[in-house]
N, C-alpha and C positions, 0 to 999 in steps of 0.2 A: 272765180269763188273769191268772195272777199271774207276777209279774217279778221276778227276781232282782237287787236294786238295786246299782250300781256303788258301789266304795267301795276304798280303799287303805288298809290296815292297815299297811305300811311308811312311808307317809306321815303317818299319824297319829300312829305313834310318835316318827317324826322329830322332828314340828313340836314335840310335849309335850316330847321330850328336850332341845330347844335350849331351849325356853322355862326349863325348870328348868336349864339350865347358863350361860345367857348371859341380861345384865341388857336387852341390846340387842333380843334376838330375843322377850324379854318384849313389848316395846312394838310391834314391828311385828306379832306374833300378836294382841294384844290389840286392837288398833286395824285389823284386816283381818278378823279371824274373828269367825264368830258359833258358838252352841253347835251348830246344826245341821250346821255345816261338819264334825264328827266325826260318823261314822255307829256306831261303834262306843259303846254305854252308859254304859261304865265310862271310856270318854276322854273322853266329853261332862263327866262327874262330875268328872274331875281338871283340865280345861278352865275349868270353872265357879268350880274353887276358887283357879285362877290367876288369875282375873280376880277375883275377892273380894280376894286378898292385895295384886294390883297396885291396887286400886282404894283401898285403906287405905294408899298409898305404904308398903308392906314388902317387903323383897327377897325375891324367890322362889329357895327352894332347896328340898332335900329335907326338911329339919325344917320350916320354916314351912310347907310343903304338907301334912306329915303333921298338925302339928295341925289345919290347915284343914280337913282330910278329916274328921277325927276329930268337929270341932266340927258337920260336916255330918252326922257320923254315917253315914259310906257309905265308911270307912278300911276296915273288913272285905269289902266288897262289890265294892271295885275290887281287891281281893288283897293289900292291905297295904301295907308300907313297900318287901319283895320286887318288887312291880310297879314301883313306880319307880324303885328302882335299875336294874332290867333296861331299861328305858326308856333310861335316861341313856346306857347302855351303846353304845360305836361311832357315840355321834353326833358329826354333822359340820357344825359351827354355820355354817360359810359356806354350807350349801345350805339356808337356812331357807326363804329366798323361792322358790327351787324346791319345794320341798315344799309351801309355801301354796298356790301357784299348782295344784298336782296336786288338793289339798284342794277348792278352787274349781270345777276342772274335775268332780270325781265329783259334788259338791253340786249343780250344774245339770245335769248326768246322771241323776242320781237325781229330780231334781224334774221332771225332763220324761219320765221311766219312769212316774213316779206318776201325772203327769198323764194321758199316754197311756192306763194303766190304768183309772183316773178315766173317762175319756171312751168308753173301749171297752165300758165297764160300762152308762153310760148310757145309750148306743145300743142295747145290747141290751135295756135294761130300758123302752125307748120303744117302741111299736108305731107312731108315727107321727112320726119324727124328720125334722126338715130338713137332709137331708146337707149344703147350703150352710152352715148356720148351724154344725155341726160342723167343717167344713173353716176356715171364718172363726177360729173358737176355738182350733183349733191354730196356724194364722196367727200369732194376736195372741200367743198362749203363747210359741211360738218368737222371734217378735219381742221380745218381753220378755227370754227367757233371753239370746238373742244380745246384746240391748244390756249384760245385767250382767255381760257376758264384756269388755265395751270401757269400763268406766268408769274415768276417769281419775283419778289421783291428785294430788295437789301439784304446782307448778313451782316453781320459784327462780326469784327475779327474773333472774338472772343467763343463765335458760335462755330466757328469753322476750325478754331484750335482745339477744343471740344470732339469735334468728330475725330480731326487727325491722330489725337491722343488714344483716342478708342481704338482707331485702327493700330496705331503703335502696339497697344497693348495686345491686342488679337494675334498680331505678328509674332510674339514674342514667343507663340506655344505652336504657332502653324509655321514660322519660319517666311510665308509667304503674303503677299498683301492681298491678291485676287484669288480667283479660282485656280485649283491645281492643272494643268496641262495634261499631267501626266508622263512629261519628259523634265526631268530635274535640269539639264541645261538648258531648256527655254526657261524654265521658272527663275533660273540663276540671272537671265537678263531681261527677262519683263515681268519678272515677280508674280508672274500667273496672269489669268486672263481680269484686266482692270474694267470695274462697271464705269459704263458710258463710253468706252473706247470702240472705235469702228478698227476692227483689224481686217487687211486684205490677204490672202492666199492666192498667189497669182502664178501660173506655169503653162508652158504650152499646151494642147490637147494628149492627152494619154501619158503624160508624167507620170499623175497618180494625186492629183487636187482632190477628188472626191475620196479615194482613199484615205490621205490622210488625215481629211475633214472626219471620216466616220471614225477614226482613230481619237481625233480630239472630241468627240461626242462622248463615244465610250468611256475613254479616260477621266475625262472631267465628271460624269456622271456618276462612275464607280468611284473616283476619288474623293469626291465632295458628298456623296448623297444625297445631291440635290436635283432638282428639274435641268434638262435639256433641250431647247426647241430647235427641230433642224427642218428645213424647206427644203425639199429637193424637187426642183422645175424640171430634170431630166431623167433622173431614175425613179422606179417606182419603189415603194415601200418595202415591198417582200425581196425586191434585189438589194437593197440597202442592210435589210436584215441578214440576208444570206454572207453578205461580205463583212458583216461585224460579228458572225457566227464562225466563219471563216479565221477571222485574223484572230479571235478568241480563243476558239478549239483546236487551232490550227490545223485547220481540215483544207484540203484543197479547195478552191474555187470550182476545178472541173468535176469533183465528184459530188458537190452541191448542187451542180446545176443539173446534174443527170442524175442524183439521187443514188448513185451506185455505190451503196456504203458495204464496208464488211462489217463486222461486229467491233472492232476496235473504233472505226469511224462512228458507227451508230451510239458507242458509249461516249466518244468524243462530243459529237452533236447534241446529245441530251443533256450533258454537264455544261456546255458555253450556253446552251438555250435556256436552262434553267440558273444560269449567273446573269444574262441578259434579260429576261423577263422581269427580275428584282430591280432592274435598274429604271429611274425616270426618265426616258427617253420618246419624248412626244413627236410624231414624226407627220408632217403635212406634205403630201406627194402631188398634189394638186398642180396640173401642168395650165402656163399661160399666166401664171400671178401676175397683177398689179402691186405697184409699189403700196397703194391705199389696200389691198388684200391682205399682205403681208403686215403692215401696220396695225392693222384692224384685228389680225389673228395673235400677233403678238400680245397687245394688250388683252386680250380675253384670256390666254396662256399665263399671262401675268398676273391677272385678278384670280384665277382659279388655281393656278401656283403661286403663291407669293414667295417660294424659295427658286424660284427661276433666276440660275446662274450664268447661262449661254444660250445665244440664239447662232445658228448656224444657216447660211443661204448658199445653195448650191446650184446655180451661180448668177452673178450678177448681170451677167451681160444677157439673161435670157428674161431679165425683170422687164416690165414697161410700166409707161406710166396710163397710158389710154387717151383715147382722143386725139388730134391733128398735133405734133409738134414739126417745129421747123428745121431740126438736125437732130439725128441719133446722139449726137456730142452732147447736145443741148439736154436731151433724155435722160443719159446716162447721168450726168453731171445734178440732174432734179433726184434722180434715184441714189447717188451717193450723198447728197446733203440730207435727203429724206431718211439714210437708214443710219447716219450719223445723229440727227434728230432722235430717232426712235430708240438708239443706246443711250442718248443721255437721260430722255424723259423716263425710261422707265428703268435705270440706272443698271442696265445689264450689257454688258460685252456684246458685240454683233460680230460675228467673223462672216465674211463674204467674199465667196470664191469671184475667181476672176480670168480672162482669157489675158495672153499676151500676144503681142502682134507678132507677125513673121519679120520684125525690124531684129531681133534678137537671132536669127538664125542668117541673116543679110550679112551680120557685121564677121559670122566666123570665114575662116581661110577652108581651104582644102580638108585640112586635119576636122573640121566640123568641132573640137576638142578646144575645152578652157574658156569661152568666153560667154560670162553669166549675165544675166538679166541684169536690167537695171530700172529706176521709174519711169524712162521713157518709153518702154515698151509696154506699159500698160496699153490694154485696147481702149478708144474710143473716146477717152476724155482723159484730161488732165487734171480736171476735178477730182478723180478719185485718189489721184497723189495729194491733194490738196487736203481733204475733209478727212483721208485715213489718219488713225494714231498711230497704225503699226502698219506695215508693207512687207509681207513676206514672199520669198520668190523659192519653189524648188528647182533645183539644180541637179540632174541627173545625167552623168557624162556615157553612161551607156547608152542613153536615150538616141543620142547624136552618132555614134555609132555604125556605119553600115558596111556589108559585104565582108569580106574578110574579119575585118576590125570589131564585126557584130557580138555584143555578149551574149552567152546561151546560160549565164548563171543565175540561180532564183534568186540569189542575195546579192543584191549590191547596194553600193554606197550613196548616199543621195546628201545634197548638202541643202540646209534650210538658210535661207539666206534673209537676217532681219535688216532690209535695206533704209528703212526709216523706224525710227522709233520715237516720237514727240517727247516719250518722259523720260528717256535713258540712252542706253547707248546700242549703237548697232552693232553685229556680231553676225559669226555663223555657226551652227549646229551641225555635229555629223549624226547621220541617222544611216539605218539599216534598213532595205524596202526588200522585204519577202513579196515577191510579184504574187504566186501560186497561193499566198495567203492573205494578199490585201493588208500586210501589217507592217507597221512602221514600228522600231526599236530603237530605244535610246544609246547611244553609247558613252554619255557623260563627258561627252568632248567638244568644246567648244572656244570660238576666240572672240575677241573682240574687236570692234574695230574705232579706231578715234575719226572725229572731223578731219575730213581731208584725206584720208586714207581711201584708194581706189577699191 
């Protein structure tokens, strides 16, 4: 399957003409373009000659360019001096950046067309090809090309200061700089969920990660009135909504599961359901999602809901890359880097739930009490700790009490430990967990930890 590769003769000539006629255009072109951004071979040679002249700190004009092309032994090949003169006619120097953008777009289209052609040929030549492997390869290449179109340039200090001043102005009224977590004590330490942050919420199975994440989703959507996206790889959407209604309406989870309501419970259910239905919480409960699936769906949600203020993923350890990987540790490292890149690209905080290893329990003595999780307990990859802006652990003393010491109370104290905070202090927040309602309540009690504190 032969494809006709896209290019723009007009744009290639316009860029070269501007660079020959204007010194500023030379700087812009040389610092942003590559040889293969020019499809026409003779224009590639002219651009290479301009690069050579620029690198020697010599002004580019028709004379210096003619001499350079002659030294490169390709002056006649490009059509001689008449070609250079022809290129500079009718040049609009002010449009240089526009034509450079056109060249970059054409380069990406050619790259994608060549990739599709190669993939098509490979698929036909292999009698036993894995369709999913080909689709994953196409998704990854598409993602790389998409990102290449959004690489930002330098920013002046003034631009950054103006944005910071705007944030400070908003903070004067809201009290925090990020999206409201719903817990004043947590807001005091992290100033709300910050755009571009990757937040890891980790605990052992059964401690309450999903319940706290649902509380975060509900609280943030309620407090901000903005959109929250929730990817649930483990729990179906119906169960998630049941838990949120239980927490919101103070209805026991057992009653919601059995639908055994009295008149009072029914009123609670209707009130909570009405309240919840008004919130902009979007749930994707597709099992077996790959990182590229999450990235693609998150981008679409951001496009359709420009007020997206939080993304939650339950949970990171169930995500995969697809295809073959050397080890699970490397795969998890790619996933954590991908989630951090997604947060920065969309300028939205991403909370990813994660499992802790059994090491935290191995460190405990016979009493099983008092040993808190730490960063080394993150399961499967140290890259999670490296990529995360915030790492939070849930610690419940009652979880580790067994036998005669087992706690039967419904409301139990919980510590939310902020063990890593790239932009601020670490600390501990006291919460109360109502197990029957899947509800975490703040106590407004918190403590800060200085560097060096255990």
